[in-house]
C-alpha positions as CSV (number, residue, x, y, z in Angstrom):
1,M,57.8,-18.5,-32.6
2,S,57.0,-22.0,-34.6
3,K,59.0,-25.0,-35.2
4,I,57.4,-25.4,-38.8
5,A,58.5,-28.1,-40.9
6,I,58.0,-27.8,-45.0
7,I,57.6,-30.8,-46.7
8,G,58.5,-30.3,-50.5
9,A,60.8,-27.0,-49.4
10,T,62.6,-26.7,-52.3
11,G,59.7,-26.4,-55.0
12,R,58.4,-22.7,-55.9
13,A,55.8,-22.9,-53.4
14,G,57.6,-24.5,-51.0
15,S,60.6,-22.0,-51.3
16,Q,58.7,-19.0,-50.6
17,L,56.9,-20.8,-47.2
18,L,60.2,-20.6,-46.1
19,E,61.3,-17.3,-47.0
20,E,57.6,-16.2,-45.1
21,A,58.3,-18.1,-42.1
22,L,61.9,-16.7,-41.5
23,R,60.7,-13.1,-42.2
24,R,58.2,-13.9,-39.3
25,G,61.0,-15.6,-36.9
26,H,60.2,-18.8,-37.1
27,S,62.3,-21.8,-37.2
28,V,62.0,-24.0,-40.4
29,T,62.8,-27.3,-41.3
30,A,63.3,-27.8,-44.9
31,I,62.7,-31.6,-46.2
32,A,63.6,-32.3,-49.7
33,R,65.3,-34.9,-51.7
34,D,67.6,-32.7,-52.5
35,T,68.3,-29.5,-50.3
36,S,71.7,-28.7,-52.2
37,K,69.9,-25.6,-53.4
38,I,68.9,-24.4,-49.7
39,A,71.5,-21.8,-48.7
40,P,72.6,-22.1,-45.2
41,R,71.4,-19.6,-42.6
42,E,70.1,-18.8,-39.4
43,G,66.6,-20.3,-38.6
44,V,66.8,-23.3,-41.2
45,V,67.8,-27.0,-40.8
46,S,67.9,-29.1,-44.2
47,K,67.2,-32.8,-44.5
48,N,67.2,-34.8,-47.6
49,V,64.3,-37.1,-46.9
50,D,62.4,-39.1,-49.6
51,A,58.8,-38.3,-48.5
52,L,57.5,-41.5,-49.6
53,D,59.9,-43.3,-46.9
54,A,57.7,-43.4,-43.8
55,D,59.8,-43.8,-40.9
56,A,62.2,-41.2,-42.3
57,L,59.8,-38.7,-43.3
58,Q,58.6,-39.7,-39.3
59,A,62.0,-38.8,-37.8
60,A,62.2,-35.6,-39.8
61,V,59.0,-34.0,-38.4
62,A,59.0,-35.2,-35.2
63,G,59.4,-32.7,-32.1
64,H,57.6,-29.8,-34.9
65,D,54.8,-27.5,-34.0
66,V,53.3,-27.4,-37.7
67,V,54.1,-29.6,-40.7
68,I,53.5,-27.7,-44.1
69,S,53.2,-30.3,-47.2
70,A,54.2,-28.3,-50.4
71,A,54.8,-31.5,-52.2
72,H,52.7,-32.5,-55.5
73,F,50.0,-34.6,-54.9
74,S,50.9,-37.1,-57.7
75,T,53.8,-37.8,-56.3
76,L,52.7,-37.8,-52.3
77,P,49.3,-39.0,-51.7
78,A,47.4,-38.0,-48.0
79,S,48.3,-41.3,-46.7
80,A,52.3,-40.6,-46.9
81,V,51.5,-37.8,-45.2
82,V,48.8,-38.0,-42.7
83,G,50.3,-41.2,-41.4
84,P,54.0,-39.9,-40.3
85,V,52.8,-36.7,-39.3
86,K,50.5,-38.9,-36.6
87,K,53.0,-41.2,-36.0
88,A,55.6,-38.8,-35.1
89,G,52.9,-36.7,-32.7
90,V,52.5,-33.3,-34.4
91,K,49.1,-32.3,-34.4
92,R,48.6,-29.5,-37.1
93,L,49.0,-30.4,-40.9
94,L,48.9,-27.4,-43.3
95,V,48.7,-28.6,-46.8
96,V,49.4,-26.6,-49.9
97,G,46.1,-27.4,-51.9
98,G,45.0,-26.8,-55.9
99,A,42.4,-25.0,-57.5
100,G,40.7,-28.3,-59.4
101,S,38.4,-29.0,-56.2
102,L,37.0,-25.2,-56.2
103,L,33.4,-24.4,-57.2
104,L,32.3,-22.4,-59.8
105,P,29.6,-20.5,-59.4
106,D,27.1,-23.5,-61.3
107,G,28.4,-25.7,-58.1
108,T,30.7,-27.7,-60.6
109,R,34.2,-28.0,-59.8
110,V,36.7,-26.4,-61.6
111,I,38.6,-29.6,-62.6
112,D,35.2,-30.9,-64.3
113,S,34.7,-27.8,-66.7
114,E,34.9,-27.8,-70.1
115,G,38.4,-26.9,-71.1
116,F,39.9,-28.0,-67.9
117,P,43.8,-28.3,-69.6
118,E,44.3,-32.1,-69.8
119,E,47.9,-32.0,-68.7
120,Y,46.9,-30.3,-65.0
121,K,43.6,-33.0,-64.7
122,A,46.0,-36.0,-62.5
123,E,47.7,-33.5,-60.2
124,A,44.1,-31.7,-60.0
125,G,42.4,-35.7,-59.2
126,A,45.2,-36.3,-57.1
127,G,44.5,-32.9,-54.4
128,A,40.9,-33.3,-54.5
129,E,41.6,-37.0,-53.3
130,F,43.7,-35.3,-51.2
131,L,41.4,-33.0,-49.6
132,E,38.6,-36.0,-49.5
133,N,41.1,-37.8,-47.8
134,L,41.2,-35.1,-44.8
135,R,37.8,-34.7,-44.9
136,Q,37.7,-38.3,-43.0
137,E,40.5,-37.6,-40.8
138,K,39.5,-37.5,-37.4
139,D,42.9,-36.5,-34.9
140,L,44.8,-34.3,-36.9
141,D,44.4,-30.5,-37.2
142,W,44.5,-30.0,-40.6
143,T,43.9,-26.7,-43.7
144,F,44.0,-27.2,-46.9
145,V,44.9,-24.2,-48.2
146,S,44.1,-23.9,-52.2
147,P,45.6,-21.1,-54.4
148,S,43.9,-19.4,-57.2
149,A,43.8,-21.3,-60.6
150,E,47.0,-19.6,-61.5
151,F,49.6,-20.1,-59.0
152,V,52.7,-17.6,-60.4
153,E,55.7,-15.9,-59.6
154,G,55.0,-12.2,-58.6
155,E,55.3,-9.9,-55.9
156,R,54.4,-9.8,-52.2
157,T,52.1,-7.2,-51.9
158,G,50.2,-8.2,-48.7
159,V,46.7,-7.7,-50.7
160,F,44.4,-10.4,-51.7
161,R,41.1,-11.8,-50.3
162,I,39.9,-15.3,-48.5
163,G,37.4,-17.8,-49.8
164,K,36.1,-21.0,-48.8
165,D,35.1,-23.3,-51.6
166,D,34.4,-21.4,-54.2
167,L,37.0,-20.0,-56.8
168,L,37.7,-16.3,-56.6
169,V,38.2,-14.1,-59.6
170,S,39.4,-10.9,-60.1
171,R,37.0,-7.8,-61.1
172,E,38.9,-8.2,-64.4
173,G,37.9,-11.8,-64.7
174,R,40.9,-13.5,-63.4
175,S,41.7,-16.0,-60.9
176,W,45.2,-15.8,-59.7
177,I,47.7,-15.3,-57.1
178,T,51.4,-15.0,-56.1
179,F,53.2,-17.8,-54.5
180,A,54.9,-14.7,-52.3
181,D,51.2,-13.5,-50.9
182,Y,49.8,-17.0,-50.8
183,A,52.9,-17.6,-48.4
184,I,51.2,-14.7,-46.3
185,A,48.0,-16.4,-45.8
186,M,49.4,-19.7,-45.2
187,L,52.2,-18.4,-42.5
188,D,49.1,-16.0,-41.1
189,E,47.2,-19.4,-40.8
190,V,50.1,-20.7,-38.7
191,Q,49.9,-18.0,-36.2
192,V,46.3,-17.4,-35.9
193,P,44.1,-20.8,-36.9
194,K,41.1,-19.5,-38.5
195,H,40.6,-22.4,-40.7
196,S,40.6,-25.9,-38.6
197,R,39.9,-29.1,-40.5
198,Q,38.2,-26.8,-43.5
199,R,40.0,-25.7,-46.5
200,F,40.0,-22.5,-47.8
201,T,41.1,-20.5,-50.9
202,I,43.2,-17.3,-51.7
203,G,42.9,-15.0,-54.6
204,Y,43.1,-11.0,-55.6
C-alpha cells in the first residue's frame, strides 16, 4: 500500500484516480482548492490547497510515496509542481498528460495538425511545455501519462493498449480512452513502474 497525493483530485481525471487508488487499498490525500465535494471516507484525507502556493503544496505532499498531478496545465505549470514535490522529499511524480504532444504517423505533433481545435491549443501547448520541462529534470522519478485524443466519461473495462509517444487509434479510426480505464493504467504504473522518466499513452 502506498501513500498517494493527488493534486486536482476533484476533477474528472483526478476523481477517477482517487477511486482507483482506494479500490486498490492505497491511502490518498486529495488536494484541491475546494474539496467539499469529496465525501468523507476511510483512506482519504482531503486538503484545501491553492497549488500555486508553493509552501502550502510542499506541506500537503510531504510524507507521500507518490504525487499525481491531475491539474490543468494552463493553471499549474511544471515549476509550480516540481519544486514543491522535490522540496517535500517525494521521489516519484506522475502527471496526467495531454494528447497534444503525441505524434502522428508523419512525425508531427497532434497540436500542430490542421484542424486542431483552437480552444484547446492553450492547454495543449502548456501540456507540451510541461513535458519538455520534465525531460530536463534530473532528480525526480517522473512519468507523464498521455490519454488519447478523446478523454471521456465511460466504462471501466480494463481492456486498452499502451503506447509510447505515438497517438493510438482504434481499428474504427477513433482515438479515445475513458477516465476510468486511464486510472487503471496510471495506478498500474504507480504499483509496478515501467516508464521511469518517460511519457507513455493509453488508448483502445
